[in-house]
DRENPA-3360 file (N, C-alpha, C; in nm, 2 decimals, always signed):
BEGIN
1 = XXXXXXXX = -1.85/+1.90/+0.44/-1.85/+1.76/+0.39/-1.90/+1.75/+0.25 ~ -1.84/+1.66/+0.17/-1.87/+1.65/+0.03/-2.01/+1.59/+0.01 ~ -2.07/+1.63/-0.11/-2.20/+1.58/-0.14/-2.18/+1.45/-0.22 ~ -2.22/+1.34/-0.15/-2.20/+1.21/-0.22/-2.29/+1.19/-0.34 ~ -2.40/+1.27/-0.35/-2.49/+1.25/-0.46/-2.43/+1.29/-0.59 ~ -2.32/+1.37/-0.58/-2.25/+1.42/-0.70/-2.13/+1.34/-0.73 ~ -2.10/+1.24/-0.65/-1.98/+1.16/-0.67/-1.95/+1.11/-0.81 ~ -2.05/+1.05/-0.87/-2.04/+0.99/-1.00/-2.00/+1.10/-1.11;
9 = XXXXXXXX = -2.06/+1.21/-1.10/-2.04/+1.32/-1.19/-1.89/+1.37/-1.18 ~ -1.85/+1.38/-1.05/-1.72/+1.44/-1.02/-1.61/+1.34/-1.07 ~ -1.64/+1.21/-1.04/-1.54/+1.10/-1.08/-1.53/+1.10/-1.24 ~ -1.64/+1.11/-1.31/-1.64/+1.11/-1.45/-1.56/+1.23/-1.51 ~ -1.58/+1.35/-1.44/-1.51/+1.46/-1.49/-1.36/+1.46/-1.47 ~ -1.32/+1.38/-1.36/-1.18/+1.37/-1.33/-1.11/+1.25/-1.40 ~ -1.19/+1.17/-1.48/-1.14/+1.06/-1.55/-1.06/+0.96/-1.46 ~ -1.12/+0.93/-1.35/-1.06/+0.84/-1.25/-1.06/+0.70/-1.32;
17 = XXXXXXXX = -0.96/+0.61/-1.28/-0.95/+0.48/-1.34/-1.07/+0.40/-1.30 ~ -1.10/+0.30/-1.39/-1.22/+0.22/-1.37/-1.22/+0.15/-1.23 ~ -1.10/+0.11/-1.18/-1.09/+0.03/-1.06/-1.13/+0.12/-0.94 ~ -1.14/+0.25/-0.96/-1.17/+0.34/-0.84/-1.31/+0.39/-0.85 ~ -1.39/+0.34/-0.95/-1.53/+0.39/-0.96/-1.62/+0.34/-0.84 ~ -1.58/+0.24/-0.78/-1.65/+0.20/-0.66/-1.60/+0.27/-0.54 ~ -1.69/+0.33/-0.46/-1.65/+0.40/-0.34/-1.57/+0.32/-0.24 ~ -1.46/+0.37/-0.20/-1.37/+0.30/-0.10/-1.41/+0.35/+0.04;
25 = XXXXXXXX = -1.45/+0.25/+0.12/-1.49/+0.29/+0.26/-1.37/+0.26/+0.35 ~ -1.34/+0.37/+0.44/-1.22/+0.36/+0.52/-1.26/+0.38/+0.67 ~ -1.17/+0.32/+0.76/-1.18/+0.34/+0.90/-1.04/+0.39/+0.94 ~ -1.03/+0.49/+1.03/-0.90/+0.54/+1.07/-0.89/+0.51/+1.22 ~ -0.78/+0.44/+1.26/-0.75/+0.41/+1.40/-0.62/+0.49/+1.43 ~ -0.63/+0.60/+1.50/-0.52/+0.69/+1.53/-0.55/+0.76/+1.66 ~ -0.45/+0.76/+1.76/-0.48/+0.82/+1.89/-0.47/+0.97/+1.89 ~ -0.41/+1.04/+1.80/-0.40/+1.18/+1.80/-0.52/+1.24/+1.72;
33 = XXXXXXXX = -0.60/+1.32/+1.79/-0.72/+1.37/+1.73/-0.69/+1.46/+1.61 ~ -0.59/+1.54/+1.62/-0.56/+1.63/+1.51/-0.52/+1.55/+1.38 ~ -0.44/+1.45/+1.40/-0.40/+1.36/+1.29/-0.52/+1.29/+1.23 ~ -0.61/+1.25/+1.31/-0.74/+1.18/+1.26/-0.82/+1.28/+1.18 ~ -0.83/+1.40/+1.23/-0.91/+1.50/+1.15/-0.84/+1.53/+1.02 ~ -0.71/+1.55/+1.02/-0.64/+1.57/+0.90/-0.65/+1.46/+0.80 ~ -0.64/+1.34/+0.85/-0.66/+1.22/+0.76/-0.80/+1.21/+0.70 ~ -0.90/+1.24/+0.79/-1.04/+1.23/+0.74/-1.06/+1.33/+0.63;
41 = XXXXXXXX = -1.02/+1.46/+0.66/-1.04/+1.56/+0.56/-0.97/+1.54/+0.43 ~ -0.85/+1.49/+0.44/-0.77/+1.46/+0.32/-0.83/+1.35/+0.24 ~ -0.87/+1.24/+0.30/-0.93/+1.13/+0.23/-1.07/+1.16/+0.18 ~ -1.15/+1.23/+0.26/-1.29/+1.26/+0.21/-1.29/+1.36/+0.10 ~ -1.18/+1.43/+0.07/-1.17/+1.52/-0.04/-1.17/+1.45/-0.17 ~ -1.14/+1.32/-0.17/-1.14/+1.23/-0.29/-1.28/+1.18/-0.31 ~ -1.34/+1.20/-0.43/-1.48/+1.16/-0.46/-1.50/+1.01/-0.45 ~ -1.40/+0.93/-0.46/-1.41/+0.79/-0.45/-1.39/+0.73/-0.31;
49 = XXXXXXXX = -1.37/+0.81/-0.21/-1.34/+0.76/-0.08/-1.43/+0.83/+0.03 ~ -1.46/+0.75/+0.13/-1.54/+0.80/+0.24/-1.49/+0.73/+0.37 ~ -1.46/+0.82/+0.47/-1.42/+0.77/+0.60/-1.55/+0.74/+0.68 ~ -1.58/+0.61/+0.71/-1.70/+0.57/+0.78/-1.69/+0.54/+0.92 ~ -1.56/+0.56/+0.98/-1.54/+0.53/+1.12/-1.41/+0.58/+1.17 ~ -1.40/+0.61/+1.29/-1.27/+0.66/+1.35/-1.26/+0.60/+1.50 ~ -1.14/+0.58/+1.54/-1.12/+0.53/+1.68/-0.98/+0.58/+1.72 ~ -0.97/+0.60/+1.86/-0.84/+0.65/+1.91/-0.76/+0.54/+1.98;
57 = XXXXXXXX = -0.82/+0.42/+1.98/-0.74/+0.31/+2.04/-0.78/+0.18/+1.96 ~ -0.70/+0.08/+1.98/-0.72/-0.05/+1.90/-0.84/-0.12/+1.93 ~ -0.87/-0.13/+2.06/-0.99/-0.21/+2.11/-1.12/-0.15/+2.05 ~ -1.13/-0.01/+2.06/-1.25/+0.05/+2.00/-1.25/+0.04/+1.84 ~ -1.13/+0.05/+1.79/-1.11/+0.04/+1.64/-1.16/-0.10/+1.59 ~ -1.12/-0.20/+1.66/-1.16/-0.34/+1.62/-1.31/-0.36/+1.62 ~ -1.38/-0.30/+1.72/-1.52/-0.31/+1.73/-1.59/-0.23/+1.61 ~ -1.53/-0.11/+1.58/-1.58/-0.04/+1.46/-1.56/-0.11/+1.33;
65 = XXXXXXXX = -1.44/-0.17/+1.32/-1.41/-0.24/+1.19/-1.50/-0.36/+1.17 ~ -1.52/-0.43/+1.28/-1.61/-0.55/+1.27/-1.75/-0.51/+1.24 ~ -1.79/-0.40/+1.29/-1.93/-0.35/+1.27/-1.95/-0.29/+1.13 ~ -1.86/-0.21/+1.08/-1.88/-0.14/+0.96/-1.82/-0.21/+0.84 ~ -1.73/-0.31/+0.86/-1.67/-0.38/+0.75/-1.62/-0.29/+0.63 ~ -1.51/-0.21/+0.66/-1.46/-0.12/+0.56/-1.38/-0.19/+0.46 ~ -1.34/-0.12/+0.35/-1.25/-0.18/+0.25/-1.11/-0.16/+0.30 ~ -1.08/-0.05/+0.36/-0.94/-0.01/+0.40/-0.94/+0.04/+0.55;
73 = XXXXXXXX = -0.84/+0.00/+0.62/-0.82/+0.05/+0.76/-0.68/+0.12/+0.76 ~ -0.68/+0.24/+0.80/-0.55/+0.31/+0.83/-0.52/+0.29/+0.97 ~ -0.41/+0.22/+1.00/-0.38/+0.18/+1.14/-0.25/+0.24/+1.19 ~ -0.26/+0.33/+1.29/-0.14/+0.38/+1.35/-0.08/+0.26/+1.43 ~ +0.06/+0.25/+1.43/+0.12/+0.15/+1.50/+0.15/+0.18/+1.65 ~ +0.17/+0.31/+1.68/+0.20/+0.35/+1.82/+0.07/+0.38/+1.90 ~ -0.02/+0.29/+1.91/-0.15/+0.31/+1.98/-0.13/+0.28/+2.13 ~ -0.21/+0.34/+2.22/-0.20/+0.31/+2.36/-0.27/+0.18/+2.39;
81 = XXXXXXXX = -0.22/+0.10/+2.49/-0.27/-0.03/+2.51/-0.23/-0.13/+2.41 ~ -0.32/-0.19/+2.34/-0.29/-0.28/+2.23/-0.23/-0.20/+2.12 ~ -0.11/-0.24/+2.07/-0.05/-0.16/+1.96/-0.11/-0.20/+1.83 ~ -0.07/-0.12/+1.73/-0.13/-0.13/+1.60/-0.09/-0.26/+1.53 ~ +0.03/-0.31/+1.55/+0.07/-0.44/+1.49/-0.02/-0.56/+1.54 ~ -0.04/-0.56/+1.67/-0.13/-0.66/+1.73/-0.27/-0.65/+1.67 ~ -0.32/-0.53/+1.67/-0.46/-0.50/+1.62/-0.47/-0.54/+1.47 ~ -0.36/-0.51/+1.40/-0.36/-0.55/+1.26/-0.37/-0.70/+1.24;
89 = XXXXXXXX = -0.30/-0.77/+1.32/-0.31/-0.92/+1.31/-0.45/-0.97/+1.34 ~ -0.51/-0.91/+1.43/-0.65/-0.95/+1.47/-0.75/-0.92/+1.36 ~ -0.73/-0.80/+1.29/-0.82/-0.77/+1.18/-0.80/-0.87/+1.07 ~ -0.68/-0.91/+1.04/-0.65/-1.00/+0.93/-0.70/-1.14/+0.96 ~ -0.70/-1.18/+1.09/-0.74/-1.31/+1.13/-0.89/-1.32/+1.12 ~ -0.97/-1.21/+1.16/-1.11/-1.22/+1.15/-1.17/-1.18/+1.02 ~ -1.10/-1.08/+0.95/-1.15/-1.03/+0.82/-1.04/-1.01/+0.72 ~ -0.99/-1.12/+0.67/-0.88/-1.12/+0.58/-0.90/-1.04/+0.45;
97 = XXXXXXXX = -1.03/-1.01/+0.42/-1.05/-0.93/+0.30/-1.03/-0.78/+0.32 ~ -1.03/-0.74/+0.45/-1.00/-0.60/+0.48/-0.85/-0.56/+0.46 ~ -0.83/-0.46/+0.38/-0.69/-0.42/+0.35/-0.65/-0.32/+0.46 ~ -0.52/-0.33/+0.51/-0.47/-0.25/+0.62/-0.35/-0.17/+0.58 ~ -0.35/-0.04/+0.60/-0.24/+0.04/+0.57/-0.18/+0.09/+0.70 ~ -0.05/+0.05/+0.73/+0.02/+0.09/+0.85/+0.06/+0.23/+0.83 ~ +0.02/+0.32/+0.92/+0.06/+0.46/+0.91/+0.12/+0.50/+1.04 ~ +0.25/+0.54/+1.03/+0.32/+0.57/+1.15/+0.43/+0.68/+1.12;
105 = XXXXXXXX = +0.48/+0.73/+1.23/+0.59/+0.83/+1.22/+0.73/+0.76/+1.24 ~ +0.72/+0.63/+1.28/+0.84/+0.55/+1.30/+0.89/+0.49/+1.17 ~ +1.02/+0.48/+1.16/+1.08/+0.41/+1.04/+1.19/+0.31/+1.07 ~ +1.17/+0.24/+1.18/+1.26/+0.14/+1.22/+1.23/+0.01/+1.14 ~ +1.34/-0.05/+1.09/+1.33/-0.17/+1.01/+1.25/-0.28/+1.07 ~ +1.28/-0.31/+1.20/+1.22/-0.42/+1.27/+1.06/-0.40/+1.28 ~ +1.02/-0.27/+1.30/+0.88/-0.24/+1.31/+0.81/-0.26/+1.17 ~ +0.88/-0.22/+1.07/+0.82/-0.24/+0.93/+0.80/-0.39/+0.90;
113 = XXXXXXXX = +0.91/-0.47/+0.93/+0.90/-0.61/+0.91/+0.79/-0.67/+0.99 ~ +0.77/-0.63/+1.11/+0.67/-0.68/+1.20/+0.53/-0.64/+1.15 ~ +0.52/-0.52/+1.10/+0.39/-0.48/+1.04/+0.35/-0.55/+0.92 ~ +0.45/-0.57/+0.83/+0.42/-0.65/+0.71/+0.39/-0.80/+0.74 ~ +0.46/-0.85/+0.84/+0.43/-0.99/+0.88/+0.30/-1.01/+0.94 ~ +0.24/-0.90/+1.00/+0.11/-0.90/+1.06/+0.00/-0.89/+0.95 ~ +0.04/-0.86/+0.83/-0.06/-0.85/+0.72/-0.08/-0.72/+0.66 ~ +0.00/-0.62/+0.69/-0.01/-0.49/+0.64/+0.00/-0.49/+0.48;
121 = XXXXXXXX = -0.09/-0.42/+0.42/-0.09/-0.42/+0.27/-0.01/-0.30/+0.22 ~ +0.02/-0.21/+0.31/+0.10/-0.09/+0.28/+0.16/-0.03/+0.40 ~ +0.27/+0.04/+0.39/+0.34/+0.10/+0.50/+0.38/+0.24/+0.46 ~ +0.31/+0.34/+0.53/+0.33/+0.48/+0.50/+0.38/+0.55/+0.62 ~ +0.47/+0.65/+0.60/+0.51/+0.74/+0.70/+0.40/+0.85/+0.71 ~ +0.39/+0.91/+0.83/+0.28/+1.01/+0.84/+0.30/+1.14/+0.77 ~ +0.42/+1.16/+0.72/+0.45/+1.28/+0.64/+0.42/+1.27/+0.49 ~ +0.35/+1.16/+0.46/+0.32/+1.13/+0.32/+0.23/+1.24/+0.26;
129 = XXXXXXXX = +0.25/+1.27/+0.14/+0.17/+1.37/+0.07/+0.02/+1.32/+0.06 ~ -0.08/+1.40/+0.09/-0.22/+1.35/+0.08/-0.26/+1.29/-0.05 ~ -0.21/+1.35/-0.16/-0.24/+1.29/-0.29/-0.18/+1.15/-0.31 ~ -0.05/+1.14/-0.26/+0.01/+1.01/-0.26/-0.06/+0.91/-0.18 ~ -0.11/+0.95/-0.06/-0.18/+0.86/+0.03/-0.31/+0.81/-0.04 ~ -0.37/+0.90/-0.12/-0.49/+0.86/-0.19/-0.46/+0.75/-0.29 ~ -0.35/+0.77/-0.36/-0.31/+0.67/-0.46/-0.28/+0.53/-0.39 ~ -0.21/+0.54/-0.27/-0.18/+0.42/-0.20/-0.31/+0.35/-0.16;
137 = XXXXXXXX = -0.41/+0.42/-0.11/-0.54/+0.37/-0.07/-0.60/+0.29/-0.19 ~ -0.60/+0.36/-0.31/-0.66/+0.30/-0.43/-0.58/+0.17/-0.47 ~ -0.45/+0.17/-0.46/-0.37/+0.05/-0.49/-0.40/-0.06/-0.39 ~ -0.40/-0.02/-0.26/-0.43/-0.12/-0.16/-0.57/-0.19/-0.18 ~ -0.67/-0.10/-0.22/-0.80/-0.16/-0.25/-0.80/-0.25/-0.37 ~ -0.70/-0.24/-0.46/-0.68/-0.33/-0.57/-0.60/-0.45/-0.54 ~ -0.55/-0.46/-0.41/-0.47/-0.57/-0.37/-0.32/-0.55/-0.39 ~ -0.28/-0.43/-0.41/-0.13/-0.40/-0.44/-0.06/-0.37/-0.30;
145 = XXXXXXXX = +0.05/-0.44/-0.28/+0.13/-0.41/-0.16/+0.22/-0.30/-0.19 ~ +0.23/-0.20/-0.10/+0.31/-0.08/-0.12/+0.39/-0.04/+0.01 ~ +0.51/+0.00/-0.01/+0.59/+0.04/+0.11/+0.67/+0.16/+0.07 ~ +0.67/+0.26/+0.17/+0.74/+0.38/+0.14/+0.89/+0.35/+0.10 ~ +0.93/+0.41/-0.01/+1.07/+0.38/-0.06/+1.18/+0.41/+0.04 ~ +1.16/+0.51/+0.12/+1.26/+0.54/+0.23/+1.27/+0.43/+0.33 ~ +1.15/+0.37/+0.36/+1.15/+0.26/+0.46/+1.20/+0.14/+0.39 ~ +1.17/+0.12/+0.26/+1.22/+0.00/+0.19/+1.37/+0.00/+0.19;
153 = XXXXXXXX = +1.43/+0.11/+0.17/+1.57/+0.12/+0.16/+1.63/+0.09/+0.30 ~ +1.56/+0.14/+0.41/+1.61/+0.11/+0.54/+1.61/-0.04/+0.57 ~ +1.50/-0.10/+0.53/+1.49/-0.25/+0.55/+1.60/-0.32/+0.47 ~ +1.62/-0.28/+0.35/+1.73/-0.34/+0.27/+1.86/-0.32/+0.33 ~ +1.89/-0.21/+0.38/+2.02/-0.18/+0.45/+2.04/-0.26/+0.57 ~ +1.93/-0.30/+0.64/+1.94/-0.38/+0.76/+1.96/-0.52/+0.74 ~ +1.95/-0.57/+0.62/+1.97/-0.71/+0.59/+2.12/-0.75/+0.59 ~ +2.16/-0.86/+0.65/+2.30/-0.90/+0.64/+2.33/-0.93/+0.49;
161 = XXXXXXXX = +2.45/-0.90/+0.45/+2.49/-0.91/+0.31/+2.48/-1.05/+0.26 ~ +2.49/-1.15/+0.35/+2.48/-1.29/+0.31/+2.34/-1.35/+0.31 ~ +2.25/-1.27/+0.36/+2.11/-1.32/+0.38/+2.05/-1.34/+0.24 ~ +1.98/-1.45/+0.22/+1.91/-1.48/+0.10/+1.76/-1.46/+0.13 ~ +1.70/-1.37/+0.05/+1.56/-1.35/+0.06/+1.48/-1.47/+0.01 ~ +1.36/-1.50/+0.07/+1.29/-1.62/+0.03/+1.19/-1.58/-0.09 ~ +1.23/-1.61/-0.21/+1.15/-1.59/-0.32/+1.09/-1.72/-0.37 ~ +0.98/-1.71/-0.45/+0.92/-1.83/-0.50/+1.02/-1.90/-0.60;
169 = XXXXXXXX = +1.02/-2.03/-0.59/+1.11/-2.10/-0.69/+1.06/-2.08/-0.83 ~ +1.15/-2.07/-0.93/+1.11/-2.03/-1.06/+1.19/-2.10/-1.16 ~ +1.14/-2.16/-1.27/+1.21/-2.22/-1.37/+1.21/-2.14/-1.50 ~ +1.15/-2.02/-1.50/+1.14/-1.94/-1.62/+1.28/-1.90/-1.67 ~ +1.37/-1.86/-1.57/+1.50/-1.81/-1.61/+1.61/-1.90/-1.57 ~ +1.67/-1.97/-1.66/+1.78/-2.06/-1.63/+1.91/-1.99/-1.64 ~ +1.92/-1.87/-1.68/+2.04/-1.79/-1.68/+2.04/-1.69/-1.57 ~ +2.15/-1.61/-1.56/+2.15/-1.51/-1.46/+2.07/-1.39/-1.49;
177 = XXXXXXXX = +2.04/-1.38/-1.62/+1.96/-1.26/-1.67/+1.81/-1.29/-1.66 ~ +1.74/-1.19/-1.60/+1.59/-1.21/-1.60/+1.54/-1.14/-1.73 ~ +1.46/-1.21/-1.81/+1.42/-1.16/-1.94/+1.31/-1.05/-1.94 ~ +1.33/-0.93/-1.89/+1.24/-0.83/-1.89/+1.25/-0.75/-2.02 ~ +1.14/-0.70/-2.06/+1.14/-0.61/-2.18/+1.19/-0.47/-2.14 ~ +1.22/-0.39/-2.24/+1.26/-0.25/-2.21/+1.16/-0.18/-2.13 ~ +1.03/-0.19/-2.17/+0.93/-0.12/-2.09/+0.91/-0.17/-1.95 ~ +0.93/-0.30/-1.93/+0.92/-0.36/-1.80/+1.04/-0.31/-1.71;
185 = XXXXXXXX = +1.16/-0.29/-1.77/+1.27/-0.23/-1.69/+1.23/-0.09/-1.65 ~ +1.16/-0.02/-1.73/+1.12/+0.12/-1.70/+1.02/+0.11/-1.58 ~ +0.93/+0.02/-1.58/+0.83/+0.00/-1.48/+0.90/-0.04/-1.35 ~ +1.00/-0.13/-1.36/+1.07/-0.18/-1.25/+1.14/-0.07/-1.17 ~ +1.20/+0.03/-1.25/+1.27/+0.14/-1.19/+1.17/+0.22/-1.11 ~ +1.05/+0.24/-1.16/+0.95/+0.31/-1.08/+0.90/+0.23/-0.96 ~ +0.90/+0.10/-0.97/+0.87/+0.02/-0.85/+0.97/+0.04/-0.74 ~ +1.10/+0.04/-0.78/+1.20/+0.06/-0.68/+1.19/+0.20/-0.62;
193 = XXXXXXXX = +1.14/+0.29/-0.69/+1.13/+0.43/-0.64/+1.00/+0.44/-0.56 ~ +0.93/+0.33/-0.54/+0.81/+0.33/-0.46/+0.68/+0.39/-0.52 ~ +0.68/+0.40/-0.65/+0.56/+0.46/-0.71/+0.45/+0.37/-0.73 ~ +0.33/+0.42/-0.72/+0.20/+0.34/-0.73/+0.17/+0.31/-0.87 ~ +0.08/+0.23/-0.90/+0.04/+0.20/-1.03/-0.01/+0.32/-1.10 ~ -0.09/+0.41/-1.03/-0.14/+0.53/-1.09/-0.03/+0.62/-1.13 ~ +0.08/+0.63/-1.04/+0.19/+0.72/-1.07/+0.27/+0.66/-1.19 ~ +0.29/+0.53/-1.20/+0.36/+0.47/-1.31/+0.28/+0.50/-1.44;
201 = XXXXXXXX = +0.15/+0.49/-1.43/+0.07/+0.51/-1.55/+0.09/+0.65/-1.60 ~ +0.10/+0.75/-1.51/+0.12/+0.89/-1.55/+0.25/+0.91/-1.61 ~ +0.35/+0.85/-1.55/+0.49/+0.86/-1.60/+0.51/+0.81/-1.74 ~ +0.45/+0.69/-1.77/+0.46/+0.63/-1.89/+0.36/+0.67/-2.00 ~ +0.26/+0.75/-1.95/+0.15/+0.79/-2.03/+0.07/+0.67/-2.09 ~ +0.03/+0.58/-2.00/-0.05/+0.46/-2.03/-0.16/+0.46/-1.93 ~ -0.25/+0.37/-1.95/-0.37/+0.35/-1.86/-0.32/+0.28/-1.73 ~ -0.39/+0.29/-1.63/-0.36/+0.22/-1.50/-0.37/+0.07/-1.52;
209 = XXXXXXXX = -0.46/+0.03/-1.61/-0.47/-0.12/-1.64/-0.35/-0.17/-1.70 ~ -0.29/-0.09/-1.80/-0.17/-0.13/-1.86/-0.05/-0.14/-1.77 ~ -0.04/-0.04/-1.68/+0.07/-0.03/-1.58/+0.06/-0.15/-1.49 ~ -0.06/-0.19/-1.45/-0.08/-0.30/-1.36/-0.04/-0.43/-1.43 ~ -0.07/-0.44/-1.56/-0.04/-0.56/-1.64/+0.11/-0.58/-1.64 ~ +0.19/-0.46/-1.66/+0.33/-0.47/-1.66/+0.39/-0.52/-1.53 ~ +0.33/-0.46/-1.42/+0.37/-0.50/-1.29/+0.35/-0.65/-1.27 ~ +0.24/-0.70/-1.30/+0.21/-0.85/-1.29/+0.31/-0.93/-1.37;
217 = XXXXXXXX = +0.34/-0.89/-1.49/+0.44/-0.96/-1.57/+0.58/-0.96/-1.51 ~ +0.61/-0.84/-1.45/+0.75/-0.83/-1.38/+0.75/-0.93/-1.26 ~ +0.65/-0.93/-1.18/+0.64/-1.02/-1.07/+0.66/-1.17/-1.11 ~ +0.59/-1.20/-1.22/+0.60/-1.34/-1.27/+0.74/-1.38/-1.31 ~ +0.80/-1.29/-1.39/+0.93/-1.31/-1.45/+1.04/-1.31/-1.34 ~ +1.02/-1.23/-1.24/+1.12/-1.22/-1.13/+1.10/-1.33/-1.03 ~ +0.98/-1.40/-1.04/+0.95/-1.51/-0.94/+0.94/-1.46/-0.80 ~ +0.87/-1.35/-0.78/+0.85/-1.29/-0.65/+0.70/-1.28/-0.62;
225 = XXXXXXXX = +0.66/-1.26/-0.50/+0.52/-1.26/-0.46/+0.45/-1.12/-0.47 ~ +0.53/-1.01/-0.45/+0.47/-0.88/-0.46/+0.58/-0.78/-0.50 ~ +0.53/-0.65/-0.51/+0.62/-0.55/-0.56/+0.73/-0.51/-0.47 ~ +0.71/-0.53/-0.34/+0.82/-0.50/-0.24/+0.93/-0.60/-0.26 ~ +0.90/-0.73/-0.28/+1.01/-0.83/-0.30/+1.08/-0.80/-0.44 ~ +1.00/-0.75/-0.54/+1.06/-0.72/-0.67/+1.16/-0.61/-0.65 ~ +1.12/-0.50/-0.58/+1.21/-0.39/-0.56/+1.34/-0.43/-0.49 ~ +1.32/-0.51/-0.38/+1.44/-0.55/-0.30/+1.53/-0.64/-0.39;
233 = XXXXXXXX = +1.47/-0.73/-0.46/+1.55/-0.82/-0.54/+1.62/-0.74/-0.65 ~ +1.56/-0.64/-0.71/+1.62/-0.56/-0.82/+1.74/-0.49/-0.77 ~ +1.73/-0.43/-0.65/+1.84/-0.36/-0.59/+1.95/-0.45/-0.55 ~ +1.92/-0.57/-0.49/+2.02/-0.66/-0.44/+2.10/-0.72/-0.56 ~ +2.03/-0.74/-0.67/+2.10/-0.81/-0.79/+2.15/-0.70/-0.89 ~ +2.14/-0.58/-0.85/+2.20/-0.47/-0.94/+2.12/-0.46/-1.07 ~ +1.99/-0.48/-1.07/+1.92/-0.47/-1.20/+1.89/-0.33/-1.23 ~ +1.88/-0.24/-1.13/+1.85/-0.10/-1.15/+1.95/-0.02/-1.08;
% end
């Protein structure tokens, strides 16, 4: 187990973004013990994260979450008894400030939509790279909605061609062209690829704060609520 007393020194040496300097507390709700152990080890290896609770079913998980009040919950959807989607909705109802990452081996479009509708802040497949998962956790802690690009494409393909997505009304753009800058188009391409703010910052050689500012600007100009809607709209309208 890592020595939390040395966390600050390690974080400083790794030049982690300012938004991650506060330790992120996590609870894992997963019925397979081996998967739980793997997730715990992977997440605890990050100096800015600590797993403070684990459960193998939703009922126990909800009790632990209510007692420990974590920042992030990793919720398996295929839990015995009460499933993860129902449990997720209960978490959001009682503790809306808690961010929930849906973690599953399933990639069915209807399940993804149900998870996001229940309040999931991110949707990851279980074969996600541990370093990528850590980035998703950090983004979720910052309030960023993230969905695995493979799953996003699956959801996009499942939509009827004539279906219109519900985006916020916007009067910024009275023409067919959305006025993004050249750099914002670069960022948009990375959003469509499912990259986190941290990954975008590395690709563009800018700070995470700058990358986040570009994302916020894109969401405003595209008149959408989150990065998932931005990615879907960009693909549907042939912007990337």
